[in-house]
C-alpha positions, 0 to 999 in steps of 0.5 A: 157607584154609592154604598152606604158603608159602616166602619167600626173603630176598635181599641185595645188598652193594654196587651193584657186584654189579648186572647190569644187564639195560635194554630198549632203548626210548626209550619206557621210563622209570622215575619218582618219583610225587611227591608220594606218591599214596596212591591211586595205591600202593593200586591198583598193589598191588590190581592187580599183586598181586591175581593173585598173593595179596598180602593183607598190605595189604588191610585198610588204610584211606586213612590207613594208605595216606597214613602209609605213602607220605608216610613220608619213607623211603618211595618209590614209582617206576612205570615208564611205556612211552609214558606208560602204567604197566606197573609199579611198586617201592616202596622203603623205607630202613631204617637202613643197608638199602634194602629193595625192598618191593614190586616187580611188572609187570601181566600185560599187560606180562610177558614183554617183558624190563620186569620185569628193566628195572624191577628194574635201576632199582630196585636203582640207586635203592636204592642211590642212597638215602643212607647205603645199604650193602645192598639187600634184597628178598625173594620168595615161592612165591606171587609171580611164577614169574619173580621169584626168578630175576629177582632172582638173575639182577641179583646178588642172593644168597640170604641165608635161606629160611623156610617157614611156613603162612600163612592167606590169604583164600579167592577168595570173600572180600570182603577182595580188594576192600579194602571197608574202603579204599573206605568210608574214603575216603567217611569221611576228612574230608581228601578231597572 
């Protein structure tokens, strides 16, 4: 199906622009995924992104995920509450820009302030990347309805807005179960 999607690109030009919002809960932590784990990133992308129809990586095979997460410019961070995952973000350094590539919270944890907490940590981690002069993120009309407000509340400002018609797989399209990825697991010689 085709759908008009509006994408808002947001920037932050200084770490001082961050307006943090953290939960007061000692059971909440944000940790770097190390070593990188392509299967974890695939799972997070699918579980958090499917309700919002994230489709850009549905065709990726294991080798694509492995190449991506092991790129030295990429970091994956996971939010934990009492040791259980509640969300994640991916950062990628691109020259002097640290981009939040993907960011999301499991639906079971919405409305608890964890999205604001996780985004605060994502922005802090972005500015900790050596050479960062600008933090960047984008969101679209297919994302969680509170996404744009969360980015702006944390200190991002709108850089530009674009609208285009995108072809999004229909809800019953098998691609949503990422069959290429699962087939690739049985064909990858590096895996048992």
